[in-house]
C-alpha positions as CSV (number, residue, x, y, z in Angstrom):
1,M,-28.8,-49.8,-40.6
2,T,-32.2,-48.1,-40.3
3,A,-34.2,-47.5,-37.1
4,I,-37.1,-49.7,-36.1
5,D,-40.2,-48.9,-38.0
6,P,-42.6,-46.8,-35.8
7,A,-45.4,-49.2,-36.8
8,R,-43.6,-52.0,-34.8
9,A,-44.3,-52.4,-31.2
10,V,-41.8,-51.6,-28.4
11,A,-42.2,-53.4,-25.0
12,V,-41.0,-52.1,-21.7
13,V,-40.6,-54.5,-18.8
14,G,-40.5,-52.9,-15.4
15,T,-42.9,-50.0,-14.8
16,G,-41.2,-47.9,-12.2
17,T,-40.1,-44.3,-12.8
18,M,-37.5,-45.3,-15.5
19,G,-39.8,-47.8,-17.2
20,Q,-42.6,-45.3,-17.4
21,G,-40.3,-42.6,-18.8
22,I,-38.8,-44.9,-21.5
23,A,-42.3,-46.1,-22.5
24,Q,-43.4,-42.5,-22.8
25,V,-40.5,-41.7,-25.1
26,A,-41.3,-44.6,-27.4
27,L,-45.0,-43.8,-27.3
28,V,-44.5,-40.2,-28.3
29,A,-42.2,-41.4,-31.1
30,G,-45.2,-43.2,-32.6
31,H,-44.7,-46.8,-31.6
32,P,-47.3,-49.1,-30.2
33,V,-46.1,-49.8,-26.6
34,R,-46.6,-52.8,-24.4
35,L,-46.1,-52.4,-20.7
36,Y,-45.3,-55.5,-18.5
37,D,-44.6,-55.8,-14.8
38,A,-44.3,-58.9,-12.7
39,V,-46.4,-57.3,-9.9
40,P,-50.1,-57.6,-10.7
41,G,-51.8,-54.3,-11.5
42,Q,-48.5,-52.3,-11.8
43,A,-48.7,-52.1,-15.6
44,E,-52.2,-50.7,-15.5
45,E,-51.1,-48.2,-12.9
46,A,-48.1,-47.2,-15.0
47,A,-50.4,-46.7,-18.0
48,R,-52.5,-44.3,-16.0
49,A,-49.5,-42.4,-14.8
50,I,-48.2,-42.0,-18.4
51,A,-51.7,-40.8,-19.4
52,A,-51.6,-38.2,-16.7
53,R,-48.1,-37.0,-17.8
54,L,-49.2,-36.7,-21.4
55,G,-52.2,-34.7,-20.2
56,R,-49.9,-32.3,-18.4
57,L,-47.9,-31.9,-21.6
58,V,-51.2,-30.9,-23.4
59,D,-51.9,-28.4,-20.6
60,K,-48.5,-26.8,-21.2
61,G,-48.9,-26.7,-24.9
62,R,-46.1,-29.2,-25.6
63,L,-48.5,-31.8,-27.1
64,D,-51.9,-31.4,-28.8
65,A,-54.9,-33.3,-27.5
66,A,-55.1,-35.4,-30.7
67,G,-51.5,-36.5,-30.3
68,R,-52.2,-37.5,-26.7
69,D,-55.3,-39.5,-27.7
70,A,-53.5,-41.2,-30.5
71,A,-50.5,-42.1,-28.2
72,L,-52.8,-43.5,-25.5
73,A,-54.6,-45.6,-28.1
74,R,-51.2,-47.3,-28.8
75,L,-50.5,-48.0,-25.1
76,R,-51.4,-51.4,-23.8
77,P,-50.6,-53.1,-20.5
78,A,-49.7,-56.8,-20.7
79,A,-50.6,-59.4,-18.2
80,R,-48.1,-62.0,-19.6
81,L,-44.8,-62.0,-21.3
82,A,-46.4,-63.9,-24.2
83,E,-48.3,-60.7,-25.0
84,L,-45.0,-59.0,-26.0
85,A,-44.5,-61.5,-28.9
86,D,-45.0,-58.9,-31.7
87,S,-42.4,-56.5,-30.3
88,A,-39.4,-55.4,-32.4
89,L,-37.6,-54.1,-29.3
90,V,-37.9,-55.0,-25.6
91,I,-36.3,-52.7,-23.0
92,E,-35.9,-54.0,-19.4
93,A,-36.0,-51.6,-16.5
94,I,-36.3,-54.0,-13.5
95,V,-34.4,-54.3,-10.2
96,E,-30.6,-54.0,-10.5
97,R,-29.9,-57.7,-9.9
98,L,-28.0,-59.8,-12.4
99,D,-29.9,-63.1,-11.6
100,A,-33.3,-61.3,-12.0
101,K,-32.3,-59.8,-15.3
102,Q,-30.8,-63.0,-16.7
103,K,-33.9,-65.0,-15.8
104,L,-36.2,-62.3,-17.4
105,F,-34.3,-62.3,-20.7
106,Q,-34.2,-66.1,-20.9
107,E,-38.0,-66.0,-20.6
108,L,-38.3,-63.2,-23.1
109,E,-36.3,-65.3,-25.7
110,S,-39.1,-67.8,-25.6
111,A,-41.7,-65.2,-26.1
112,V,-40.4,-62.9,-28.9
113,A,-39.1,-63.5,-32.4
114,D,-35.4,-64.1,-33.1
115,D,-35.1,-60.7,-34.8
116,C,-36.4,-58.8,-31.8
117,L,-33.8,-56.5,-30.2
118,L,-33.3,-57.1,-26.5
119,A,-32.0,-54.2,-24.3
120,T,-31.3,-53.5,-20.7
121,N,-31.4,-50.1,-19.1
122,T,-28.9,-51.1,-16.4
123,S,-26.6,-48.4,-15.0
124,S,-24.4,-50.7,-13.0
125,L,-24.3,-54.3,-14.3
126,P,-22.2,-55.6,-17.1
127,V,-24.2,-55.9,-20.3
128,T,-22.0,-58.8,-21.3
129,A,-23.0,-60.7,-18.1
130,V,-26.7,-60.0,-18.5
131,A,-26.5,-61.4,-22.1
132,G,-24.3,-64.3,-21.0
133,A,-27.3,-66.7,-20.4
134,L,-29.0,-66.0,-23.7
135,R,-29.3,-68.3,-26.7
136,L,-28.8,-65.3,-29.1
137,P,-26.6,-62.8,-27.2
138,G,-25.7,-61.0,-30.4
139,R,-29.0,-59.1,-30.4
140,F,-28.5,-57.8,-26.9
141,V,-27.5,-54.2,-26.1
142,G,-27.5,-51.8,-23.3
143,L,-29.7,-48.7,-23.7
144,H,-29.0,-46.6,-20.6
145,F,-31.5,-43.7,-20.4
146,F,-31.1,-41.0,-17.9
147,N,-33.8,-39.9,-15.4
148,P,-36.2,-38.3,-16.3
149,A,-36.1,-40.2,-19.6
150,P,-38.6,-38.0,-21.5
151,V,-36.6,-34.9,-20.6
152,L,-32.9,-35.8,-20.7
153,P,-31.5,-36.3,-24.2
154,L,-28.6,-38.7,-23.6
155,V,-28.8,-42.4,-24.1
156,E,-25.7,-44.6,-23.8
157,V,-25.8,-47.4,-26.3
158,V,-23.6,-50.1,-24.8
159,R,-22.1,-53.0,-26.7
160,G,-21.6,-56.2,-24.8
161,H,-18.8,-58.6,-25.7
162,A,-21.1,-60.6,-28.0
163,T,-23.3,-57.8,-29.4
164,D,-23.5,-57.8,-33.2
165,D,-22.6,-54.7,-35.1
166,A,-26.0,-54.7,-36.8
167,A,-27.8,-54.8,-33.4
168,A,-25.8,-52.0,-31.9
169,E,-26.3,-49.8,-35.0
170,R,-30.1,-50.5,-35.2
171,A,-30.4,-49.6,-31.5
172,R,-28.4,-46.4,-32.0
173,A,-30.5,-45.4,-35.1
174,T,-33.8,-46.1,-33.2
175,V,-32.8,-43.9,-30.2
176,A,-31.8,-41.1,-32.6
177,A,-35.2,-41.4,-34.4
178,W,-36.8,-41.0,-31.0
179,G,-35.2,-37.5,-30.7
180,K,-32.5,-38.6,-28.3
181,T,-28.7,-38.2,-28.6
182,P,-27.1,-41.7,-28.6
183,V,-23.4,-42.2,-27.7
184,A,-21.7,-45.5,-28.4
185,C,-19.9,-47.1,-25.5
186,A,-18.0,-50.3,-24.7
187,D,-19.2,-52.5,-21.9
188,T,-17.1,-51.0,-19.1
189,P,-18.0,-50.3,-15.4
190,G,-20.1,-47.2,-15.2
191,F,-20.2,-46.9,-19.0
192,I,-19.2,-43.3,-19.8
193,V,-21.0,-41.0,-17.4
194,N,-21.0,-43.0,-14.2
195,R,-17.3,-43.9,-14.8
196,L,-16.1,-40.4,-15.6
197,A,-18.2,-38.4,-13.1
198,R,-16.7,-40.0,-10.0
199,P,-14.1,-37.2,-9.3
200,F,-16.8,-34.5,-9.3
201,Y,-18.1,-36.0,-6.1
202,A,-15.0,-37.7,-4.7
203,E,-12.7,-34.7,-4.8
204,A,-15.2,-32.4,-3.2
205,F,-15.8,-34.9,-0.4
206,R,-12.1,-35.3,0.0
207,V,-11.6,-31.5,0.3
208,Y,-14.3,-31.6,3.0
209,E,-12.7,-34.5,4.8
210,E,-9.4,-32.6,4.9
211,R,-11.2,-29.6,6.3
212,G,-10.3,-27.5,3.3
213,A,-13.7,-26.0,3.1
214,D,-17.3,-26.6,4.2
215,P,-19.9,-28.2,1.8
216,A,-21.7,-24.9,1.0
217,T,-18.4,-23.2,0.1
218,I,-17.2,-26.1,-2.0
219,D,-20.5,-26.2,-3.9
220,A,-20.3,-22.4,-4.5
221,V,-16.8,-22.6,-5.8
222,L,-17.6,-25.4,-8.2
223,R,-20.7,-23.6,-9.5
224,E,-19.5,-20.0,-9.6
225,S,-15.8,-20.6,-10.6
226,G,-16.0,-24.0,-12.3
227,G,-19.2,-23.4,-14.1
228,F,-21.0,-26.5,-13.0
229,A,-24.8,-26.3,-12.8
230,M,-24.9,-27.8,-9.2
231,G,-22.3,-28.5,-6.6
232,P,-21.6,-32.1,-5.6
233,F,-23.1,-31.8,-2.1
234,E,-26.4,-30.4,-3.2
235,L,-26.5,-32.7,-6.2
236,T,-26.0,-35.9,-4.2
237,D,-28.6,-34.7,-1.7
238,L,-31.0,-34.6,-4.7
239,I,-29.9,-37.9,-6.2
240,G,-29.9,-39.6,-2.8
241,Q,-26.7,-40.3,-0.8
242,D,-27.4,-44.0,-0.8
243,V,-27.8,-44.1,-4.6
244,N,-24.6,-42.1,-5.3
245,D,-22.6,-44.1,-2.7
246,A,-23.8,-47.4,-4.2
247,V,-22.7,-46.3,-7.7
248,T,-19.3,-45.2,-6.5
249,R,-18.8,-48.5,-4.6
250,S,-19.9,-50.5,-7.6
251,V,-17.4,-48.8,-9.9
252,H,-14.7,-49.0,-7.3
253,E,-15.3,-52.8,-6.9
254,A,-15.5,-53.3,-10.7
255,F,-12.1,-51.6,-11.1
256,S,-10.5,-53.9,-8.5
257,H,-10.3,-51.1,-5.9
258,D,-8.4,-48.7,-8.1
259,P,-7.6,-45.7,-5.9
260,K,-8.9,-43.3,-8.5
261,F,-12.4,-44.5,-7.6
262,T,-12.1,-44.7,-3.8
263,P,-15.4,-44.0,-2.1
264,S,-15.9,-41.3,0.5
265,L,-16.0,-42.2,4.2
266,A,-17.9,-39.0,5.0
267,Q,-20.6,-39.9,2.5
268,R,-20.7,-43.5,3.9
269,R,-21.4,-42.1,7.4
270,L,-24.3,-40.1,6.0
271,V,-25.8,-43.3,4.5
272,Q,-25.2,-45.2,7.7
273,A,-27.0,-42.5,9.7
274,G,-30.0,-42.5,7.3
275,L,-29.3,-38.9,6.2
276,L,-29.9,-39.6,2.5
277,G,-30.7,-36.1,1.3
278,R,-34.0,-34.5,0.2
279,K,-36.0,-37.7,0.4
280,T,-35.2,-38.1,4.2
281,G,-35.3,-34.4,5.0
282,A,-31.5,-34.0,5.6
283,G,-28.2,-35.0,4.0
284,W,-25.3,-32.7,3.7
285,F,-27.9,-29.9,4.1
286,P,-31.1,-29.7,6.1
287,Y,-34.5,-29.7,4.2
288,A,-37.2,-30.6,6.7
289,D,-39.3,-27.9,8.4
290,G,-38.0,-25.1,6.3
291,G,-34.3,-25.9,7.0
292,E,-32.0,-23.3,5.4
293,R,-28.9,-24.2,3.6
294,P,-25.7,-22.6,5.0
295,E,-24.2,-19.7,3.1
296,P,-20.8,-20.2,1.5
297,S,-17.8,-18.6,3.1
298,T,-17.3,-15.2,1.4
299,A,-14.6,-12.7,2.3
300,G,-15.7,-9.2,3.3
301,P,-14.6,-6.1,1.4
302,C,-10.9,-5.5,1.2
303,E,-8.9,-2.7,-0.5
304,A,-7.4,-3.6,-3.8
305,P,-3.6,-2.9,-4.2
306,V,-2.7,0.1,-6.3
307,E,0.1,-1.8,-8.0
308,V,1.2,-5.4,-8.4
309,G,4.1,-7.0,-10.2
310,Y,4.5,-10.3,-11.9
311,R,7.3,-12.8,-12.0
312,H,7.2,-14.3,-15.4
313,R,4.1,-13.7,-17.5
314,L,0.9,-15.7,-16.6
315,T,0.1,-18.0,-19.5
316,G,-2.2,-21.1,-20.0
317,P,-5.3,-21.2,-17.9
318,A,-4.7,-17.8,-16.1
319,A,-3.5,-15.9,-19.2
320,A,-6.5,-13.5,-19.1
321,L,-5.7,-12.1,-15.6
322,P,-3.0,-9.5,-16.3
323,R,-5.2,-7.7,-18.8
324,M,-8.2,-7.9,-16.5
325,I,-6.1,-6.4,-13.7
326,E,-5.0,-3.5,-15.9
327,E,-8.6,-2.9,-17.0
328,A,-9.5,-2.6,-13.4
329,G,-7.1,0.3,-13.0
330,I,-4.4,-1.6,-11.1
331,K,-0.9,-1.0,-12.4
332,I,1.3,-4.0,-13.2
333,T,5.1,-3.8,-13.2
334,R,6.9,-6.5,-15.2
335,D,10.3,-8.1,-14.5
336,G,10.8,-9.0,-18.1
337,G,10.9,-12.7,-17.4
338,Q,9.9,-15.4,-20.0
339,D,6.4,-16.6,-20.4
340,T,5.8,-19.7,-18.3
341,Y,2.9,-21.8,-17.0
342,D,4.0,-21.1,-13.4
343,G,4.1,-17.3,-13.6
344,S,2.9,-15.4,-10.6
345,I,1.5,-12.0,-9.5
346,V,3.6,-10.3,-6.9
347,L,1.6,-8.6,-4.1
348,P,2.8,-5.4,-2.4
349,G,4.3,-7.3,0.5
350,G,6.3,-9.6,-1.7
351,T,3.9,-12.6,-1.5
352,E,3.4,-14.5,-4.8
353,L,-0.1,-15.1,-6.0
354,C,-0.1,-18.2,-8.2
355,L,-2.5,-20.5,-10.0
356,T,-2.5,-23.7,-8.0
357,D,-0.1,-26.2,-9.5
358,G,-1.0,-29.2,-7.4
359,R,1.4,-28.4,-4.6
360,G,0.3,-27.2,-1.1
361,P,1.0,-23.5,-0.7
362,T,2.8,-24.1,2.7
363,N,4.7,-27.0,1.3
364,V,6.5,-24.7,-1.2
365,A,6.7,-21.8,1.2
366,Y,10.5,-22.3,1.4
367,L,10.4,-20.4,-1.9
368,G,8.7,-17.5,-0.1
369,P,5.2,-16.6,1.1
370,R,2.6,-17.8,-1.4
371,I,-1.2,-17.6,-2.0
372,D,-2.7,-19.9,-4.5
373,F,-5.9,-19.1,-6.5
374,D,-8.1,-21.8,-8.0
375,L,-8.8,-22.7,-11.6
376,A,-11.8,-21.1,-13.2
377,L,-13.7,-22.1,-16.3
378,D,-13.4,-18.5,-17.5
379,Y,-11.8,-15.8,-15.3
380,R,-13.7,-13.1,-17.1
381,T,-17.2,-14.5,-16.5
382,C,-16.8,-16.4,-13.3
383,A,-18.5,-15.0,-10.2
384,R,-16.2,-16.4,-7.5
385,V,-12.5,-17.3,-7.0
386,A,-11.1,-19.4,-4.2
387,L,-7.8,-18.5,-2.5
388,A,-5.5,-20.7,-0.4
389,P,-2.8,-18.8,1.6
390,S,0.3,-20.5,2.8
391,G,0.9,-20.4,6.6
392,T,3.7,-17.8,6.0
393,A,1.6,-15.4,3.9
394,P,1.3,-12.0,5.7
395,E,-2.3,-11.0,6.5
396,A,-1.9,-7.7,4.6
397,D,-1.1,-9.6,1.4
398,V,-4.0,-12.0,2.0
399,R,-6.2,-9.0,2.2
400,A,-4.6,-7.5,-0.9
401,A,-5.2,-10.7,-2.8
402,I,-8.9,-10.6,-1.8
403,G,-9.2,-7.0,-2.8
404,L,-7.5,-7.7,-6.1
405,F,-10.1,-10.3,-7.2
406,Q,-12.9,-8.2,-5.7
407,A,-11.7,-5.3,-8.0
408,L,-12.2,-7.8,-10.9
409,G,-15.8,-8.2,-9.8
410,K,-15.4,-11.6,-8.1
411,K,-16.6,-12.9,-4.7
412,V,-13.7,-14.5,-2.9
413,S,-13.7,-17.6,-0.7
414,V,-10.6,-18.2,1.4
415,I,-10.1,-21.9,1.9
416,G,-7.5,-24.1,3.7
417,D,-4.0,-24.7,2.6
418,L,-4.9,-27.5,0.3
419,P,-2.9,-29.0,-2.7
420,G,-4.9,-28.6,-5.9
421,M,-7.6,-26.6,-4.2
422,I,-11.2,-27.4,-5.4
423,V,-11.9,-26.8,-9.1
424,A,-8.4,-27.6,-10.4
425,R,-8.1,-31.0,-8.7
426,T,-11.6,-31.9,-9.8
427,V,-11.1,-30.9,-13.4
428,A,-7.7,-32.5,-13.7
429,L,-9.1,-35.9,-12.6
430,L,-12.1,-35.5,-14.9
431,V,-9.7,-34.9,-17.8
432,D,-7.4,-37.8,-16.7
433,L,-10.3,-40.3,-16.6
434,A,-11.7,-39.1,-19.9
435,E,-8.2,-39.4,-21.5
436,D,-7.9,-42.9,-20.1
437,A,-11.4,-43.9,-21.4
438,A,-10.6,-42.6,-24.9
439,G,-7.2,-44.2,-24.9
440,R,-8.8,-47.6,-24.0
441,G,-11.5,-47.3,-26.7
442,V,-14.4,-47.0,-24.2
443,A,-15.9,-44.4,-26.5
444,T,-14.7,-41.8,-29.1
445,P,-13.5,-38.5,-27.7
446,E,-16.5,-36.8,-29.3
447,D,-19.0,-39.2,-27.6
448,I,-17.2,-38.8,-24.3
449,D,-17.6,-35.0,-24.4
450,T,-21.2,-35.3,-25.6
451,A,-22.0,-37.7,-22.8
452,M,-20.6,-35.5,-20.0
453,R,-22.3,-32.4,-21.3
454,L,-25.7,-33.9,-21.8
455,G,-25.7,-36.7,-19.2
456,V,-24.5,-34.6,-16.2
457,N,-24.7,-31.1,-17.6
458,Y,-21.0,-30.2,-17.4
459,P,-20.1,-26.8,-18.7
460,A,-17.6,-28.4,-21.2
461,G,-16.7,-31.9,-22.2
462,P,-13.6,-33.0,-20.2
463,L,-11.5,-33.6,-23.2
464,E,-12.5,-30.2,-24.7
465,W,-11.6,-28.7,-21.3
466,G,-8.3,-30.5,-21.2
467,R,-7.3,-29.0,-24.6
468,S,-8.1,-25.5,-23.4
469,L,-5.9,-26.0,-20.3
470,H,-2.9,-27.5,-22.2
471,I,-2.0,-31.1,-21.6
472,T,1.5,-30.4,-20.3
473,W,0.1,-28.1,-17.6
474,L,-2.3,-30.9,-16.6
475,R,0.5,-33.5,-16.6
476,Q,2.6,-31.4,-14.2
477,F,-0.4,-30.6,-12.0
478,L,-1.1,-34.3,-11.6
479,L,2.6,-35.1,-11.0
480,N,2.6,-32.6,-8.2
481,M,-0.7,-34.0,-6.8
482,D,0.7,-37.5,-6.9
483,H,3.8,-36.3,-5.0
484,E,1.5,-34.7,-2.4
485,Y,-0.8,-37.7,-2.1
486,P,1.2,-40.9,-3.0
487,G,-0.7,-44.0,-3.9
488,G,-1.9,-43.7,-7.4
489,R,-5.1,-41.7,-7.1
490,Y,-3.5,-38.7,-9.0
491,G,-1.1,-40.5,-11.2
492,A,-1.7,-39.4,-14.8
493,C,-2.9,-42.1,-17.1
494,Q,-0.7,-43.4,-19.9
495,S,-2.8,-41.7,-22.6
496,L,-2.4,-38.2,-21.0
497,R,1.3,-38.7,-20.5
498,R,1.8,-39.8,-24.1
499,R,-0.1,-36.8,-25.5
500,A,1.8,-34.4,-23.2
501,A,5.1,-35.9,-24.5
502,V,4.0,-35.4,-28.1
503,E,2.9,-31.8,-27.5
504,E,6.3,-31.1,-25.8
505,S,8.2,-32.6,-28.7
506,L,6.4,-30.2,-31.1
507,L,7.4,-27.1,-29.2
């Protein structure tokens, strides 16, 4: 199926920020564009705003003046829905209310031809439900752009229950022709990105609620160890606490209060207090009157040990550390044990330094003093590592662990005795939800990873990340977390358990 011919008109209904952005994308792609808004004068105002943005693109050298003038000649505000009659595609970007969208599309069906594609940009409502009141629901799709639409490449192409194959493919081809990256998605709560991104926020908020670390430190660990572009506290302040909380609650409700999607009480308190982030001058962090964000907790300089041992060789996610330690000039003595996922470094006082495995350090202190270190995207390139000492770990060994990672060129944040720490629990749940979505046919594994890289700028797709960590390590990590926090939040999905069993059978 080919894309819609650029000579055919595209209409955008709803001329807020998203509507304007979508209209600009279609306009720059060469289509005549019709703008309609139910509020008198809004379409004309939106046209002026789009013209101003195109002018700024000319000033920056990203568009020539002739291209701008040609685009603006194709842009036309509409006073009535009947003026959209020649459109080949109508994209709706109005208020997120099911009744309002259904009413609009029923009116549009009377205004446009039967071969006109109808699309909603909804991020939270079921595409199937929006199309449910239509005479021809087969031509209806979801086209979920991300804000700002002219800049972000991802578009989720969502098939409702009644969407025809031809309609979905034509929508996908058109989005690709506009220079965007389409990913195909079934009609599921949150689609791909808003469904799978929940743990990035929820686990950080839970660490905060359990007093494992403060917001600035959690953000720093996820950025500088996990490789994420922004931490969840600063990101939700940018998005708006009310917006992020509403999406979380919508997904939680749609999944019948599944504990994997439980909203944060701490975030809810911010919303109730009107501390919505940057737009109100304060959220997790202060912004008004030159407010300064707190610095993350960072350990002061400590002396590195001259020598460490290890009990079983570190493999899996932490396999690079022994060589890095030797390269830093620290001697390693080996006990000759077998290679295992739960190997540990032995500090001078006898304390074991272990990659977190989902158990609380103090909860396994009967095995001896222990200090857990958090997962990193790449231990060679990461700038920070978090440590969680058990209550029985001697202070001298805590300082030795800090000095060891400082000798590897890392900043160190010492956090509370917390099962799964910060990065590891976040990534494990991201992988689990992605495995579940792939197993249920929500999207292909390739589209899932593409969506999370492009839609929320993750350093790696969750399924790609899961493969690098080894699925059996992840399954055991989640099993331990589920033991620490019974109730189902950390229970590994069937797809992940099945793949881990297959991998073990091949060993």
